C-alpha positions in Angstrom: -1.7 18.2 -10.3 -0.9 16.0 -13.3 1.3 18.7 -14.8 3.4 18.8 -11.6 3.7 15.0 -11.6 4.8 15.0 -15.3 7.4 17.6 -14.5 8.8 15.5 -11.7 8.8 12.4 -13.8 10.6 14.2 -16.7 13.3 15.4 -14.3 13.8 11.8 -13.2 13.9 10.6 -16.8 16.4 13.2 -17.7 18.7 12.0 -14.9 18.7 8.6 -16.5 19.0 10.0 -20.1 15.7 8.5 -21.2 14.0 9.8 -24.3 10.8 8.1 -23.5 9.2 6.1 -20.7 6.7 3.4 -21.2 4.4 3.1 -18.2 2.6 -0.2 -17.8 2.0 -0.6 -14.0 -1.7 0.1 -13.5 -1.4 2.3 -10.4 1.5 4.3 -12.1 -0.8 4.8 -15.1 -3.5 6.2 -12.8 -1.0 8.4 -10.8 0.6 9.9 -13.9 -2.5 10.4 -16.0 -5.7 10.1 -13.9 -6.8 7.2 -16.1 -8.2 4.4 -14.0 -8.2 1.6 -16.5 -5.3 -0.8 -16.5 -5.8 -1.6 -20.1 -3.5 1.0 -21.4 0.2 2.0 -21.9 1.6 5.5 -21.3 4.4 6.9 -23.4 6.0 10.0 -21.9 8.8 12.1 -23.4 10.2 15.6 -22.5 7.3 17.2 -24.5 4.7 14.5 -25.2 2.4 12.5 -23.0 0.4 9.7 -24.8 -2.1 7.1 -23.7 -2.5 4.0 -25.9 -5.8 2.2 -25.3 -8.6 0.6 -27.1 -12.1 1.7 -28.1 -13.7 0.3 -24.9 -11.9 2.9 -22.8 -11.4 5.7 -25.2 -14.2 7.9 -23.9 -13.2 7.2 -20.3 -9.6 8.3 -21.1 -10.9 11.5 -22.8 -12.7 12.4 -19.6 -10.1 11.3 -17.0 -6.8 12.3 -18.8 -7.2 15.6 -20.6 -3.5 16.3 -20.3 -2.7 13.3 -22.5 -2.9 12.8 -26.2 -5.0 9.7 -26.9 -4.0 6.9 -29.4 -6.6 4.4 -30.2 -5.5 0.8 -30.8 -6.6 -0.1 -34.3 -5.2 -3.7 -34.6 -3.0 -5.0 -31.9 -1.4 -3.1 -29.0 2.1 -4.0 -30.3 1.3 -2.5 -33.7 -0.1 0.8 -32.4 2.6 1.0 -29.8 5.3 0.7 -32.5 3.7 3.4 -34.5 3.4 5.7 -31.5 7.0 5.2 -30.4 8.3 5.8 -34.0 6.4 9.1 -34.0 8.3 10.2 -30.9 11.8 9.5 -32.4 13.0 7.9 -29.2 16.4 6.2 -29.0 16.4 5.2 -25.3 13.1 3.8 -24.1 12.7 3.2 -20.3 10.3 0.4 -19.4 9.0 -0.8 -16.1 10.6 -4.2 -15.9 8.8 -5.0 -12.7 5.4 -4.5 -14.3 5.6 -6.3 -17.7 5.6 -10.0 -18.4 8.4 -11.6 -20.4 5.9 -12.5 -23.1 4.7 -8.9 -23.5 8.3 -7.6 -23.3 9.3 -9.9 -26.2 6.1 -9.1 -28.1 6.7 -5.3 -27.9 10.4 -5.5 -28.5 9.8 -7.6 -31.7 7.5 -4.9 -33.0 9.6 -1.9 -32.2 12.7 -0.8 -34.2 15.7 -3.0 -33.4 18.0 -0.1 -32.9 15.9 1.2 -30.0 17.7 0.9 -26.7 15.5 -0.6 -24.0 16.4 0.5 -20.4 15.0 -1.3 -17.4 13.8 1.1 -14.8 12.2 0.4 -11.4 10.6 2.8 -8.9 10.8 5.8 -11.2 7.1 6.6 -10.8 6.9 4.9 -7.4 9.5 7.3 -6.1 7.2 10.2 -6.9 4.2 8.4 -5.4 5.9 8.0 -2.1 5.2 11.7 -1.1 1.5 12.4 -0.9 0.0 15.8 -2.0 -2.9 17.4 -0.1 -5.6 15.8 -2.1 -4.1 12.3 -1.8 -3.7 12.7 2.0 -7.3 13.9 2.3 -8.5 10.8 0.5 -6.3 8.4 2.6 -7.6 10.0 5.7 -11.2 9.2 4.6 -10.2 5.6 3.9 -8.6 5.4 7.4 -11.8 6.8 9.0 -13.8 4.0 7.4 -11.4 1.4 8.8 -11.5 3.1 12.2 -15.3 3.1 12.3 -15.3 -0.6 11.3 -13.0 -1.5 14.3 -15.2 0.4 16.7 -18.3 -1.3 15.2 -16.7 -4.8 15.6 -15.8 -4.1 19.3 -19.5 -3.8 20.1 -20.7 -6.4 17.6 -18.5 -9.4 18.5 -20.0 -12.2 20.5 -19.1 -15.7 21.6 -19.4 -18.3 18.8 -18.9 -16.0 15.9 -16.5 -17.4 13.3 -13.5 -15.8 11.7 -15.3 -15.9 8.3 -18.4 -14.3 9.8 -16.2 -11.5 11.3 -14.5 -11.0 7.9 -17.9 -10.7 6.2 -19.1 -8.2 8.8 -16.0 -6.1 8.1 -16.7 -6.1 4.3 -20.5 -5.3 4.7 -19.8 -2.5 7.2 -17.1 -0.9 5.1 -19.0 -1.0 1.9 -22.1 0.5 3.5 -20.0 3.2 5.0 -18.3 4.5 1.9 -15.6 2.0 1.0 -15.3 1.3 -2.8 -13.5 -1.9 -2.1 -11.3 -3.6 0.5 -7.6 -2.7 0.6 -7.0 -6.5 1.1 -8.9 -9.5 2.3 -9.6 -9.0 6.0 -7.5 -10.9 8.5 -9.6 -12.1 11.5 -7.5 -14.6 13.4 -8.8 -16.2 16.6 -6.6 -17.8 19.2 -3.4 -19.5 18.1 -4.3 -18.6 14.5 -3.0 -15.1 15.3 0.5 -16.5 15.2 0.2 -16.4 11.4 0.7 -12.7 10.5 -1.4 -13.1 7.3 -3.9 -15.8 8.6 -6.8 -16.7 6.3 -10.2 -16.6 8.0 -11.8 -20.0 8.5 -14.4 -21.7 10.7 -12.6 -21.1 14.0 -15.1 -19.6 16.4 -14.4 -16.9 19.1 -14.9 -17.9 22.7 -14.6 -15.9 26.0 -11.0 -15.5 27.0 -9.6 -16.0 23.4 -7.3 -13.7 21.5 -8.3 -12.0 18.3 -6.2 -10.2 15.7 -8.1 -8.0 13.3 -6.2 -6.5 10.3 -8.4 -4.6 7.9 -8.3 -1.8 5.3 -10.8 0.2 3.3 -10.2 1.5 -0.2 -11.7 5.0 -1.0 -11.4 6.5 -4.4 -8.5 4.3 -5.2 -6.5 4.9 -2.0 -6.0 2.4 0.8 -5.9 2.3 4.5 -4.5 -0.3 6.9 -5.3 -0.9 10.6 -4.7 -3.7 13.0 -6.0 -4.2 16.5 -5.5 -7.1 18.9 -7.5 -7.9 22.0 -8.8 -10.7 24.2 -12.6 -11.2 24.3 -14.1 -11.0 27.7 -10.9 -11.6 29.8 -7.2 -11.9 29.4 -4.4 -13.6 31.5 -1.3 -11.9 32.7 0.9 -13.2 29.9 -1.4 -11.7 27.2 -1.5 -8.3 29.0 2.3 -8.2 29.4 2.8 -8.9 25.8 0.1 -6.6 24.6 1.5 -3.7 26.5 5.0 -4.5 25.2 3.8 -4.2 21.6 2.0 -1.0 22.4 5.2 0.5 24.0 7.1 -0.5 20.9 4.6 1.2 18.7 4.6 4.3 20.8 8.4 4.4 20.7 8.4 4.3 16.9 5.7 6.9 16.6 7.6 9.2 18.9 10.8 8.9 16.9 9.9 8.6 13.2 10.7 11.6 11.0 11.4 12.5 7.4 15.0 11.8 6.3 15.4 8.9 8.7 16.6 5.6 7.0 13.8 3.0 7.1 16.1 0.7 9.0 16.5 3.3 11.8 12.8 3.7 12.0 12.3 -0.1 12.2 14.9 -0.2 15.1 12.8 2.2 17.2 10.2 -0.5 17.8 12.4 -3.6 17.3 14.8 -2.6 20.1 12.0 -2.3 22.6 10.7 -5.8 21.8 14.2 -7.3 21.7 15.2 -5.8 25.0 12.2 -7.5 26.6 13.4 -10.9 25.3 11.0 -11.2 22.4 13.2 -10.2 19.5 12.9 -13.5 17.7 9.1 -13.3 17.8 9.0 -10.1 15.7 9.8 -11.4 12.3 8.5 -8.9 9.8 9.3 -5.2 9.1 7.8 -2.4 11.1 5.9 -0.9 8.3 5.3 0.0 4.7 4.0 2.9 2.6 0.2 3.1 1.9 -1.4 4.8 -1.0 -2.8 3.6 -4.3 -1.4 0.2 -3.2 -1.6 -1.3 0.2 2.1 -2.1 0.2 4.3 0.5 -1.5 7.4 2.6 -0.8 8.8 3.7 1.5 9.6 0.7 3.8 10.4 0.3 7.4 12.5 -2.8 7.9 16.0 -3.9 8.9 17.0 -3.9 5.2 15.5 -0.5 4.2 18.3 2.0 3.7 16.4 4.7 1.8 15.4 7.8 3.8 11.7 8.3 4.6 10.3 11.0 2.3 8.5 14.0 3.7 4.8 13.6 3.1 4.7 9.8 3.0 2.1 7.7 4.7 3.4 4.6 6.4 2.2 1.9 8.7 3.7 1.3 12.2 2.8 -2.3 13.1 5.1 -4.0 15.6 4.0 -7.5 16.6 5.0 -10.7 18.4 4.0 -14.2 17.3 4.3 -17.5 19.0 3.3 -20.7 17.2 0.7 -22.6 19.3 -0.1 -19.5 21.4 -1.1 -16.7 19.1 -0.1 -13.2 18.1 -0.4 -9.6 18.9 -0.1 -6.7 16.4 -1.1 -3.1 16.7 -1.0 -1.0 13.6 -1.5 2.7 12.8 -1.1 4.7 9.6 1.1 7.8 10.2 2.0 10.9 8.1 5.7 11.6 8.0 6.9 15.2 8.5 10.4 16.8 9.0 9.7 17.1 12.7 8.1 13.8 13.4 5.0 11.9 12.4 1.2 12.5 12.7 -0.8 9.5 13.8 -3.8 9.3 11.4 -5.5 6.2 12.8 -8.0 6.8 15.5 -9.3 3.3 16.3 -9.2 2.5 20.1 -6.3 0.5 21.5 -7.5 -1.8 24.3 -6.3 -5.2 25.5 -9.7 -6.6 26.4 -13.2 -6.1 24.9 -16.6 -7.6 25.5 
């Protein structure tokens, strides 16, 4: 698996005429090497693959990254890094400009030979990460199953008077006791008009009969994330809510019926956005339709009006249309789907109902 990833990365490096790539983004380090500590730097050339780390993580690196040569930091990272780069005889060094601070960049550059050409690269490793292999997909499906089970648990657990914070805590307890290693992100549990904020922070607002609730949660399993949103009214719903809820569901269904590999992200976004716009709610759907899910909760590829890149075969993306009205609330329904040449496979199994309780 690591050998295949290295081969893909080396081909990408060759296309940019890079002698060496310095990898500093933590999830890229993990993806390329198997090493799960962020306290490291990878140096990859056409023939060499090195991990530079310190004594705290050396044994861990030996166990997790057998395909890499290990370099132990003896003084400072910059000193050891300079020695390692010099040993590789690199002239053009690619670096992840989106994943290194200005301070570190200046520190490393001062330590390395002045004749070394530094080349800013973005999305070199992320482009490889977009398509999931069989093992990655299996892990993501397990993370999704934990999130699905949590939604079903909440649907029977919720009661009048419970607060947003209490709901969020129940999410975390249930997920961790059912296999999650961590949360993909802090749970969103928005009651009533708080649902108009797509990324509402849980507070003391308490759920009452007839109120709306938006639950957006994700479990992390063996480093990989899941993401699911369900919206419903508790106990009863009025006609306005039911009309809007069914509109969001139709928009999601339209997108899931039309998404396929090779489609530009903007075209995928339009599959759902057009349904909502034609119903007169276009201005109330302000965010993109979805994003990639993997080692990060938000990664490539993207589904938005500005996303021009084609959807890669084998990617896992969210499909999450929504409508939001300040002072009223919001409705969002979100699944994770697997992109194939002939369409997409819906991976999320949590029930979709407008009213619970």
